[in-house]
The first five atom37 places (N, CA, C, CB, O) and aatype in JSON, in Angstrom:
{
  "aatype": [12, 16, 10, 19, 18, 2, 15, 3, 16, 13, 0, 19, 10, 0, 19, 3, 10, 15, 0, 8, 7, 7, 18, 6, 9, 19, 3, 11, 15, 15, 1, 5, 7, 9, 13, 9, 6, 7, 10, 19, 0, 5, 15, 13, 1, 0, 5, 0, 6, 0, 10, 19, 5, 15, 6, 0, 15, 0, 6, 3, 9, 3, 6, 10, 10, 7, 1, 18, 16, 0, 12, 0, 14, 0, 8, 0, 7, 10, 8],
  "atom_mask": [
    [1, 1, 1, 1, 1],
    [1, 1, 1, 1, 1],
    [1, 1, 1, 1, 1],
    [1, 1, 1, 1, 1],
    [1, 1, 1, 1, 1],
    [1, 1, 1, 1, 1],
    [1, 1, 1, 1, 1],
    [1, 1, 1, 1, 1],
    [1, 1, 1, 1, 1],
    [1, 1, 1, 1, 1],
    [1, 1, 1, 1, 1],
    [1, 1, 1, 1, 1],
    [1, 1, 1, 1, 1],
    [1, 1, 1, 1, 1],
    [1, 1, 1, 1, 1],
    [1, 1, 1, 1, 1],
    [1, 1, 1, 1, 1],
    [1, 1, 1, 1, 1],
    [1, 1, 1, 1, 1],
    [1, 1, 1, 1, 1],
    [1, 1, 1, 0, 1],
    [1, 1, 1, 0, 1],
    [1, 1, 1, 1, 1],
    [1, 1, 1, 1, 1],
    [1, 1, 1, 1, 1],
    [1, 1, 1, 1, 1],
    [1, 1, 1, 1, 1],
    [1, 1, 1, 1, 1],
    [1, 1, 1, 1, 1],
    [1, 1, 1, 1, 1],
    [1, 1, 1, 1, 1],
    [1, 1, 1, 1, 1],
    [1, 1, 1, 0, 1],
    [1, 1, 1, 1, 1],
    [1, 1, 1, 1, 1],
    [1, 1, 1, 1, 1],
    [1, 1, 1, 1, 1],
    [1, 1, 1, 0, 1],
    [1, 1, 1, 1, 1],
    [1, 1, 1, 1, 1],
    [1, 1, 1, 1, 1],
    [1, 1, 1, 1, 1],
    [1, 1, 1, 1, 1],
    [1, 1, 1, 1, 1],
    [1, 1, 1, 1, 1],
    [1, 1, 1, 1, 1],
    [1, 1, 1, 1, 1],
    [1, 1, 1, 1, 1],
    [1, 1, 1, 1, 1],
    [1, 1, 1, 1, 1],
    [1, 1, 1, 1, 1],
    [1, 1, 1, 1, 1],
    [1, 1, 1, 1, 1],
    [1, 1, 1, 1, 1],
    [1, 1, 1, 1, 1],
    [1, 1, 1, 1, 1],
    [1, 1, 1, 1, 1],
    [1, 1, 1, 1, 1],
    [1, 1, 1, 1, 1],
    [1, 1, 1, 1, 1],
    [1, 1, 1, 1, 1],
    [1, 1, 1, 1, 1],
    [1, 1, 1, 1, 1],
    [1, 1, 1, 1, 1],
    [1, 1, 1, 1, 1],
    [1, 1, 1, 0, 1],
    [1, 1, 1, 1, 1],
    [1, 1, 1, 1, 1],
    [1, 1, 1, 1, 1],
    [1, 1, 1, 1, 1],
    [1, 1, 1, 1, 1],
    [1, 1, 1, 1, 1],
    [1, 1, 1, 1, 1],
    [1, 1, 1, 1, 1],
    [1, 1, 1, 1, 1],
    [1, 1, 1, 1, 1],
    [1, 1, 1, 0, 1],
    [1, 1, 1, 1, 1],
    [1, 1, 1, 1, 1]
  ],
  "atom_positions": [
    [[51.54, 14.13, 0.62], [51.66, 13.24, -0.45], [50.31, 12.97, -0.93], [52.37, 12.01, -0.08], [49.36, 12.9, -0.16]],
    [[50.2, 12.79, -2.33], [48.98, 12.47, -2.93], [49.18, 11.26, -3.87], [48.43, 13.69, -3.66], [50.09, 11.25, -4.7]],
    [[48.37, 10.32, -3.74], [48.37, 9.08, -4.66], [47.84, 9.5, -6.02], [47.45, 7.85, -4.07], [46.66, 9.83, -6.16]],
    [[48.74, 9.48, -7.04], [48.24, 9.81, -8.31], [48.06, 8.7, -9.29], [49.06, 10.76, -8.87], [47.43, 8.86, -10.33]],
    [[48.63, 7.51, -8.94], [48.39, 6.36, -9.86], [48.61, 5.13, -8.93], [49.42, 6.35, -11.21], [49.47, 5.15, -8.05]],
    [[47.8, 4.09, -9.16], [47.89, 2.82, -8.44], [47.34, 1.75, -9.36], [47.11, 2.86, -7.08], [46.21, 1.79, -9.84]],
    [[48.27, 0.74, -9.58], [47.78, -0.45, -10.32], [48.36, -1.63, -9.47], [48.28, -0.48, -11.93], [48.96, -1.46, -8.4]],
    [[48.12, -2.85, -10.06], [48.63, -4.03, -9.33], [50.13, -4.07, -9.22], [48.17, -5.28, -9.99], [50.65, -4.74, -8.34]],
    [[50.88, -3.35, -10.11], [52.2, -3.31, -10.24], [52.89, -2.1, -9.58], [52.48, -3.38, -11.59], [53.88, -2.24, -8.85]],
    [[52.3, -0.87, -9.87], [52.96, 0.3, -9.45], [52.07, 1.25, -8.64], [53.5, 0.98, -10.62], [50.85, 1.26, -8.81]],
    [[52.67, 2.03, -7.76], [52.11, 3.14, -7.21], [52.9, 4.39, -7.38], [51.88, 2.9, -5.88], [54.12, 4.32, -7.32]],
    [[52.27, 5.61, -7.61], [52.98, 6.89, -7.75], [52.38, 7.86, -6.78], [52.9, 7.44, -9.21], [51.17, 8.04, -6.66]],
    [[53.32, 8.46, -6.08], [52.87, 9.38, -5.09], [53.49, 10.79, -5.49], [53.31, 8.89, -3.61], [54.68, 10.88, -5.76]],
    [[52.64, 11.87, -5.51], [53.18, 13.18, -5.71], [53.65, 13.69, -4.34], [52.13, 14.12, -6.36], [52.93, 13.54, -3.36]],
    [[54.8, 14.27, -4.26], [55.38, 14.68, -2.95], [55.61, 16.24, -3.09], [56.8, 13.85, -2.59], [56.22, 16.73, -4.03]],
    [[55.11, 16.9, -2.15], [55.26, 18.36, -2.16], [56.25, 18.81, -1.11], [53.92, 19.04, -1.93], [55.9, 19.64, -0.27]],
    [[57.48, 18.3, -1.13], [58.46, 18.65, -0.08], [59.14, 20.02, -0.31], [59.53, 17.56, 0.0], [59.54, 20.72, 0.62]],
    [[59.24, 20.34, -1.58], [59.9, 21.6, -1.95], [59.05, 22.35, -2.87], [61.25, 21.36, -2.57], [57.95, 21.89, -3.2]],
    [[59.48, 23.49, -3.33], [58.65, 24.26, -4.29], [58.32, 23.58, -5.55], [59.3, 25.5, -4.62], [57.29, 23.8, -6.18]],
    [[59.26, 22.72, -5.91], [59.2, 21.96, -7.25], [58.47, 20.62, -7.03], [60.69, 21.67, -7.86], [57.82, 20.14, -7.96]],
    [[58.55, 20.04, -5.9], [57.93, 18.72, -5.6], [58.66, 17.7, -6.32], [0.0, 0.0, 0.0], [59.7, 17.95, -6.93]],
    [[58.09, 16.47, -6.25], [58.59, 15.35, -6.98], [57.66, 14.15, -6.88], [0.0, 0.0, 0.0], [56.51, 14.25, -6.45]],
    [[58.19, 13.01, -7.28], [57.37, 11.83, -7.4], [58.08, 10.61, -6.74], [57.06, 11.55, -8.9], [59.27, 10.39, -6.96]],
    [[57.35, 9.85, -5.97], [57.83, 8.57, -5.46], [57.27, 7.52, -6.37], [57.41, 8.32, -3.97], [56.04, 7.45, -6.44]],
    [[57.96, 6.76, -7.03], [57.43, 5.61, -7.85], [57.92, 4.37, -7.22], [57.88, 5.66, -9.38], [59.11, 4.14, -6.97]],
    [[56.85, 3.53, -6.95], [57.13, 2.22, -6.22], [56.73, 1.04, -7.19], [56.28, 2.14, -4.78], [55.61, 1.01, -7.71]],
    [[57.64, 0.11, -7.38], [57.29, -1.09, -8.06], [56.93, -2.07, -6.95], [58.45, -1.6, -8.98], [57.81, -2.38, -6.14]],
    [[55.76, -2.56, -6.85], [55.16, -3.32, -5.83], [55.74, -4.8, -5.98], [53.55, -3.24, -5.94], [55.98, -5.43, -4.95]],
    [[55.96, -5.32, -7.12], [56.44, -6.66, -7.27], [57.85, -6.77, -6.72], [56.38, -7.09, -8.71], [58.14, -7.78, -6.08]],
    [[58.76, -5.79, -6.93], [60.12, -5.91, -6.66], [60.38, -5.19, -5.28], [60.97, -5.31, -7.84], [61.47, -5.34, -4.73]],
    [[59.43, -4.46, -4.73], [59.5, -3.67, -3.63], [60.67, -2.7, -3.69], [59.56, -4.51, -2.47], [61.38, -2.45, -2.71]],
    [[60.83, -2.11, -5.03], [61.82, -1.06, -5.31], [61.1, 0.18, -5.5], [62.68, -1.36, -6.53], [60.01, 0.22, -6.07]],
    [[61.73, 1.24, -4.98], [61.13, 2.56, -5.19], [62.24, 3.58, -5.53], [0.0, 0.0, 0.0], [63.43, 3.4, -5.29]],
    [[61.68, 4.73, -6.14], [62.72, 5.77, -6.53], [61.99, 7.1, -6.36], [63.29, 5.59, -8.1], [60.81, 7.23, -6.67]],
    [[62.75, 8.14, -5.82], [62.18, 9.47, -5.7], [62.9, 10.29, -6.83], [62.39, 10.1, -4.2], [64.12, 10.34, -6.99]],
    [[61.95, 10.92, -7.57], [62.6, 11.85, -8.6], [62.06, 13.19, -8.41], [62.35, 11.4, -10.08], [60.9, 13.37, -8.04]],
    [[62.93, 14.18, -8.67], [62.49, 15.59, -8.58], [63.27, 16.36, -9.69], [62.78, 16.22, -7.08], [64.06, 15.82, -10.46]],
    [[62.98, 17.6, -9.68], [63.64, 18.55, -10.63], [63.33, 18.25, -12.06], [0.0, 0.0, 0.0], [62.17, 18.0, -12.41]],
    [[64.36, 18.27, -12.91], [64.15, 18.19, -14.37], [63.61, 16.69, -14.59], [65.58, 18.51, -15.24], [62.74, 16.48, -15.43]],
    [[64.1, 15.73, -13.86], [63.61, 14.26, -14.09], [62.12, 14.16, -13.82], [64.38, 13.2, -13.12], [61.38, 13.51, -14.56]],
    [[61.67, 14.86, -12.69], [60.31, 14.78, -12.35], [59.52, 15.6, -13.4], [60.09, 15.28, -10.9], [58.41, 15.15, -13.71]],
    [[59.92, 16.71, -13.97], [59.24, 17.46, -15.07], [59.18, 16.54, -16.19], [59.96, 18.8, -15.47], [58.09, 16.4, -16.76]],
    [[60.22, 15.89, -16.59], [60.16, 15.0, -17.79], [59.19, 13.91, -17.6], [61.51, 14.4, -18.09], [58.4, 13.62, -18.5]],
    [[59.22, 13.31, -16.46], [58.24, 12.17, -16.11], [56.88, 12.6, -16.22], [58.43, 11.63, -14.69], [56.08, 11.91, -16.85]],
    [[56.5, 13.8, -15.62], [55.22, 14.31, -15.63], [54.66, 14.53, -17.13], [55.24, 15.6, -14.84], [53.52, 14.24, -17.48]],
    [[55.59, 15.05, -17.89], [55.24, 15.35, -19.37], [55.0, 14.11, -20.07], [56.36, 16.13, -20.12], [54.07, 14.04, -20.86]],
    [[55.78, 13.09, -19.84], [55.63, 11.75, -20.54], [54.32, 11.07, -19.99], [56.95, 10.78, -20.27], [53.56, 10.52, -20.79]],
    [[54.06, 11.09, -18.77], [52.86, 10.55, -18.21], [51.63, 11.23, -18.66], [52.92, 10.59, -16.79], [50.65, 10.55, -18.96]],
    [[51.6, 12.55, -18.73], [50.46, 13.31, -19.18], [50.12, 13.0, -20.61], [50.72, 14.79, -19.02], [48.95, 12.9, -20.99]],
    [[51.22, 12.83, -21.44], [51.06, 12.54, -22.86], [50.43, 11.12, -23.0], [52.46, 12.63, -23.62], [49.54, 10.91, -23.84]],
    [[50.86, 10.23, -22.23], [50.15, 8.83, -22.24], [48.72, 8.95, -21.86], [50.82, 7.8, -21.24], [47.86, 8.32, -22.49]],
    [[48.42, 9.7, -20.89], [47.04, 9.84, -20.4], [46.19, 10.41, -21.46], [46.96, 10.7, -19.15], [45.11, 9.9, -21.74]],
    [[46.74, 11.62, -22.14], [45.92, 12.17, -23.23], [45.81, 11.28, -24.39], [46.45, 13.44, -23.68], [44.82, 11.41, -25.11]],
    [[46.75, 10.36, -24.68], [46.6, 9.43, -25.81], [45.73, 8.29, -25.46], [47.92, 8.91, -26.27], [45.54, 7.4, -26.29]],
    [[45.13, 8.25, -24.17], [44.36, 7.09, -23.77], [45.12, 5.84, -23.78], [43.21, 6.93, -24.62], [44.61, 4.8, -24.21]],
    [[46.28, 5.88, -23.33], [47.13, 4.65, -23.31], [46.6, 3.71, -22.26], [48.65, 4.99, -23.02], [45.92, 4.08, -21.31]],
    [[46.96, 2.45, -22.51], [46.55, 1.29, -21.56], [47.32, 1.51, -20.2], [46.94, -0.22, -22.21], [48.26, 2.29, -20.07]],
    [[46.82, 0.76, -19.27], [47.59, 0.57, -17.98], [48.93, -0.04, -18.19], [46.83, -0.3, -17.01], [49.88, 0.29, -17.49]],
    [[49.01, -0.92, -19.14], [50.28, -1.64, -19.46], [51.39, -0.61, -20.03], [49.98, -2.82, -20.56], [52.59, -0.74, -19.83]],
    [[50.82, 0.42, -20.76], [51.75, 1.37, -21.35], [52.16, 2.25, -20.22], [51.13, 2.21, -22.55], [53.35, 2.59, -20.18]],
    [[51.33, 2.68, -19.25], [51.74, 3.46, -18.16], [52.7, 2.74, -17.2], [50.55, 3.91, -17.45], [53.65, 3.33, -16.68]],
    [[52.4, 1.41, -16.98], [53.32, 0.65, -16.12], [54.71, 0.38, -16.8], [52.67, -0.69, -15.73], [55.71, 0.15, -16.11]],
    [[54.74, 0.41, -18.13], [55.92, 0.29, -18.79], [56.85, 1.56, -18.65], [55.62, 0.0, -20.18], [58.07, 1.48, -18.53]],
    [[56.17, 2.7, -18.66], [56.84, 3.97, -18.46], [57.45, 3.98, -16.96], [55.77, 5.2, -18.7], [58.61, 4.36, -16.75]],
    [[56.61, 3.56, -16.0], [56.97, 3.56, -14.66], [58.11, 2.57, -14.48], [55.78, 3.23, -13.78], [59.03, 2.87, -13.72]],
    [[58.11, 1.47, -15.11], [59.24, 0.44, -15.02], [60.61, 1.01, -15.44], [0.0, 0.0, 0.0], [61.67, 0.69, -14.9]],
    [[60.48, 1.89, -16.47], [61.84, 2.53, -16.95], [62.36, 3.4, -15.81], [61.68, 3.47, -18.33], [63.57, 3.51, -15.62]],
    [[61.44, 4.02, -15.05], [62.07, 4.84, -13.98], [62.48, 4.03, -12.69], [61.09, 5.96, -13.59], [63.49, 4.33, -12.06]],
    [[61.69, 3.06, -12.34], [62.1, 2.34, -11.17], [63.42, 1.41, -11.48], [60.86, 1.46, -10.67], [64.11, 0.99, -10.55]],
    [[63.69, 1.15, -12.76], [64.86, 0.46, -13.14], [66.15, 1.32, -12.88], [64.73, 0.07, -14.6], [67.26, 0.8, -12.89]],
    [[65.94, 2.63, -12.66], [67.07, 3.51, -12.23], [67.42, 3.43, -10.82], [66.79, 4.89, -12.51], [68.47, 3.93, -10.43]],
    [[66.55, 2.78, -9.94], [66.78, 2.78, -8.56], [67.89, 1.86, -8.26], [65.56, 2.43, -7.8], [68.03, 0.77, -8.82]],
    [[68.73, 2.36, -7.29], [69.88, 1.45, -6.85], [69.35, 0.19, -6.25], [70.81, 2.15, -5.81], [68.35, 0.23, -5.53]],
    [[69.98, -0.91, -6.52], [69.65, -2.2, -6.0], [69.32, -2.3, -4.52], [70.72, -3.07, -6.28], [68.4, -3.0, -4.1]],
    [[70.16, -1.52, -3.71], [70.06, -1.54, -2.27], [68.88, -0.71, -1.74], [71.34, -1.06, -1.68], [68.69, -0.64, -0.53]],
    [[68.11, -0.09, -2.62], [67.09, 0.88, -2.16], [65.75, 0.34, -2.01], [67.0, 1.98, -3.06], [64.76, 1.07, -2.03]],
    [[65.66, -1.06, -1.82], [64.39, -1.64, -1.77], [63.56, -1.06, -0.49], [0.0, 0.0, 0.0], [64.12, -0.54, 0.47]],
    [[62.3, -1.21, -0.58], [61.4, -0.81, 0.52], [61.35, -1.83, 1.62], [59.99, -0.57, 0.0], [61.43, -3.03, 1.36]],
    [[61.23, -1.37, 2.86], [61.1, -2.36, 3.89], [59.72, -2.31, 4.59], [62.2, -2.18, 4.89], [59.45, -3.09, 5.49]]
  ]
}
């Protein structure tokens, strides 16, 4: 695992468990996390890279991450 983003609100870890890998996105305030892989992870990476290249603010990046963690099931909170 590699920490690729860390803010007061979110952390993103790149996970190399398979040939394609994936990302663990954690919302620190709600203690919710989601693991994405495959096409969803590829889409996430493209969106994140576009934000970085456009020199987006941390708030813009956190907004993107919030859209992904909102997909996490309510019972999947971290312990």
